[in-house]
C-alpha distance (Angstrom), angle and dihedral (degrees) to the residues before:
residue distance angle dihedral
X1 . . .
X2 3.84 . .
X3 3.77 116.3 .
X4 3.84 120.8 -149.8
X5 3.78 115.0 -121.6
X6 3.79 91.3 -117.0
X7 3.74 89.5 55.9
X8 3.78 90.5 55.7
X9 3.87 92.4 54.4
X10 3.74 103.9 97.4
X11 3.89 94.8 176.7
X12 3.82 117.1 113.4
X13 3.82 109.2 -142.3
X14 3.77 91.5 -171.6
X15 3.86 117.5 104.6
X16 3.83 117.9 -96.0
X17 3.74 114.5 -87.7
X18 3.79 113.1 -87.4
X19 3.75 90.2 -117.2
X20 3.78 92.0 59.7
X21 3.76 93.5 51.5
X22 3.78 91.9 48.9
X23 3.80 89.0 48.8
X24 3.75 92.3 54.4
X25 3.82 91.6 47.2
X26 3.75 89.3 49.0
X27 3.81 92.2 50.6
X28 3.78 91.3 48.1
X29 3.83 92.4 50.9
X30 3.83 90.4 47.1
X31 3.81 93.9 55.3
X32 3.82 100.0 34.7
X33 3.83 104.9 28.6
X34 3.85 95.0 109.1
X35 3.80 91.7 49.4
X36 3.80 89.6 50.1
X37 3.77 94.3 47.0
X38 3.77 94.6 47.3
X39 3.82 89.9 46.9
X40 3.84 91.5 51.7
X41 3.87 91.8 46.2
X42 3.74 90.3 49.8
X43 3.78 92.2 48.6
X44 3.86 91.3 48.6
X45 3.83 90.1 48.3
X46 3.84 91.9 52.3
X47 3.78 91.8 48.2
X48 3.80 93.3 49.5
X49 3.84 90.6 46.3
X50 3.79 93.7 49.7
X51 3.82 89.6 49.2
X52 3.81 91.2 49.5
X53 3.81 91.2 48.3
X54 3.78 92.1 54.6
X55 3.87 88.8 61.1
X56 3.76 104.9 36.0
X57 3.81 131.7 99.0
X58 3.72 115.6 -85.8
X59 3.87 118.6 -124.8
X60 3.78 132.3 -170.1
X61 3.80 92.1 -121.4
X62 3.77 138.9 8.5
X63 3.81 122.4 -147.3
X64 3.79 130.6 -172.9
X65 3.79 129.6 -160.6
X66 3.76 118.5 -166.1
X67 3.84 116.6 176.6
X68 3.82 148.1 93.2
X69 3.83 98.2 -66.5
X70 3.72 123.7 89.2
X71 3.82 111.7 -137.6
X72 3.82 114.6 -147.5
X73 3.73 122.1 -158.3
X74 3.78 93.4 -93.5
X75 3.80 92.0 52.4
X76 3.82 92.1 47.8
X77 3.86 90.1 49.4
X78 3.83 89.9 49.7
X79 3.83 94.0 46.7
X80 3.82 94.2 48.5
X81 3.85 89.3 45.0
X82 3.84 88.5 55.1
X83 3.83 90.0 49.4
X84 3.80 90.6 52.1
X85 3.73 92.8 47.2
X86 3.80 93.1 49.5
X87 3.82 89.6 49.2
X88 3.74 96.3 47.2
X89 3.81 91.4 49.9
X90 3.85 88.2 63.0
X91 3.78 101.6 41.7
X92 3.74 118.9 129.4
X93 3.79 129.7 -124.5
X94 3.85 90.6 -100.2
X95 3.84 90.5 52.6
X96 3.77 138.0 -85.6
X97 3.82 113.5 -44.6
X98 3.86 87.8 -154.5
X99 3.82 87.6 64.6
X100 3.79 98.0 88.0
X101 3.83 97.4 -174.8
X102 3.79 94.0 38.7
X103 3.78 94.1 -129.2
X104 3.80 92.2 138.4
X105 3.82 95.2 -104.8
X106 3.80 132.6 84.5
X107 3.87 105.3 -137.8
X108 3.78 117.4 -161.6
X109 3.76 139.2 -164.0
X110 3.81 122.5 -160.1
X111 3.77 124.3 -165.0
X112 3.88 110.4 -165.7
X113 3.76 122.7 -167.6
X114 3.81 124.8 -177.2
X115 3.80 108.8 -136.5
X116 3.81 129.8 166.6
X117 3.84 124.3 -157.1
X118 3.77 117.6 -135.1
X119 3.73 90.4 -99.5
X120 3.83 91.7 50.0
X121 3.73 90.2 49.7
X122 3.81 91.5 53.5
X123 3.78 91.0 47.3
X124 3.79 93.4 53.9
X125 3.84 93.0 43.6
X126 3.85 89.1 50.7
X127 3.83 88.6 52.3
X128 3.78 89.9 53.3
X129 3.84 98.3 -104.1
X130 3.76 121.8 138.9
X131 3.86 116.4 -122.3
X132 3.81 121.2 -164.9
X133 3.83 100.8 -140.5
X134 3.75 94.8 -171.4
X135 3.82 91.9 53.1
X136 3.78 89.0 45.2
X137 3.84 91.6 54.2
X138 3.77 89.6 45.0
X139 3.83 88.8 57.6
X140 3.78 91.4 50.9
X141 3.80 92.0 46.9
X142 3.89 89.6 49.8
X143 3.81 90.6 50.9
X144 3.78 91.6 51.2
X145 3.79 92.2 49.7
X146 3.81 92.4 46.8
X147 3.79 89.6 47.9
X148 3.82 89.0 53.2
X149 3.74 91.1 51.0
X150 3.79 92.8 47.9
X151 3.73 101.5 -152.6
X152 3.80 93.0 128.1
X153 3.80 106.9 62.2
X154 3.81 103.9 166.4
X155 3.77 106.3 69.4
X156 3.82 133.7 -169.4
X157 3.78 106.2 -169.6
X158 3.80 137.1 179.9
X159 3.73 104.9 -108.1
X160 3.77 97.1 -118.5
X161 3.78 91.7 51.0
X162 3.78 89.8 48.6
X163 3.78 92.7 51.6
X164 3.81 88.8 47.8
X165 3.78 91.3 52.8
X166 3.82 104.8 34.2
X167 3.79 95.2 90.9
X168 3.82 92.0 54.7
X169 3.82 91.8 88.4
X170 3.82 91.3 -122.0
X171 3.79 97.8 117.7
X172 3.79 128.1 81.3
X173 3.78 116.5 -124.5
X174 3.79 122.0 -124.5
X175 3.82 92.7 -105.7
X176 3.80 87.9 64.2
X177 3.85 95.2 46.8
X178 3.84 117.9 26.8
X179 3.80 93.6 7.6
X180 3.76 95.5 -124.7
X181 3.77 129.2 36.4
X182 3.86 112.1 -92.3
X183 3.79 119.0 -118.4
X184 3.77 112.1 -78.4
X185 3.84 93.5 14.1
X186 3.78 111.3 174.1
X187 3.83 92.1 -134.1
X188 3.81 139.1 -43.7
X189 3.79 93.5 -50.6
X190 3.83 114.3 27.1
X191 3.72 147.4 34.8
X192 3.84 132.5 -157.1
X193 3.82 117.9 -109.5
X194 3.87 87.8 -127.5
X195 3.78 86.8 67.0
X196 3.78 95.2 55.2
X197 3.79 134.0 72.5
X198 3.76 90.1 -133.7
X199 3.79 88.8 61.9
X200 3.79 90.9 73.1
X201 3.87 95.4 50.9
X202 3.77 125.9 103.5
X203 3.81 112.7 -71.2
X204 3.76 92.7 14.5
X205 3.75 90.3 68.2
X206 3.81 89.4 65.2
X207 3.80 90.9 62.1
X208 3.80 123.5 83.3
X209 3.80 112.6 -91.3
X210 3.74 91.8 -124.5
X211 3.80 91.9 60.1
X212 3.76 108.2 128.8
X213 3.82 122.2 -132.8
X214 3.84 112.7 -153.5
X215 3.78 139.4 149.0
X216 3.82 129.3 -116.8
X217 3.80 119.4 -127.7
X218 3.73 114.5 -123.7
X219 3.75 104.7 -84.1
X220 3.77 128.1 -135.5
X221 3.81 90.9 -111.6
X222 3.79 92.6 51.9
X223 3.84 92.0 47.9
X224 3.80 95.7 53.5
X225 3.85 99.3 33.6
X226 3.79 120.3 51.7
X227 3.79 90.5 -166.2
X228 3.83 86.3 70.9
X229 3.70 97.1 48.6
X230 3.77 133.7 -20.8
X231 3.74 115.7 -137.7
X232 3.85 92.5 -120.3
X233 3.81 88.9 55.6
X234 3.70 93.7 49.8
X235 3.80 91.7 50.9
X236 3.81 89.9 48.8
X237 3.78 88.8 51.2
X238 3.79 90.5 51.0
X239 3.86 88.8 52.8
X240 3.78 92.3 48.2
X241 3.82 90.0 49.8
X242 3.74 88.6 54.7
X243 3.81 91.2 47.2
X244 3.78 90.8 55.2
X245 3.79 93.0 48.8
X246 3.83 92.7 47.8
X247 3.82 98.1 39.7
X248 3.76 114.1 126.0
X249 3.84 120.3 -160.2
X250 3.75 115.5 -130.0
X251 3.84 111.3 -112.7
């Protein structure tokens, strides 16, 4: 028997049945739903943050603390006052290079997040203290998102969080900030507060001695969107970071 060529073609040019398509979509959603939801949440967060940044007050420098200590208003005031004092002590005859708008005052914004490492959570639980794990994870997520945005360049981080993040490529090496690593630097990017004179000043004394001071590289978001961070503000922040590292307390 001779078969016609069209009889030999077993391919079906018609589209897949609707049920099969829906099944594939259902399988994809089942295996990837958390990745999709997290991605959407992160995107929404970034959009909201960028919108808020476009409307907020502009400062000369933005600092972030992430660690186990809660900073009340008085502590924040003391810490920022110590930063201003350290900066003013190193201003030049032509003015303070950390004053980005040259209005004669270095204005500062501090974002403080309470975050406990796994070891710190265990210690507090063993001591009978309650730890809200969901809130703790939210603080870490918030930190990761703000680190991605890059508005806060001067960072004061719990040592365990720093060590967990240091290989991300987010931090600026010493050759791009102070030029050479300071004495007793922790590594190529950070230094412990206990190794710095600023660490013994008001506000800073309330932070753990192993808190790491480091500097954020300019992020992609800040380089393409001036609402995140203007170049002159980033350079002023770099100067302020160097002033904090180089600050010497009067004896």
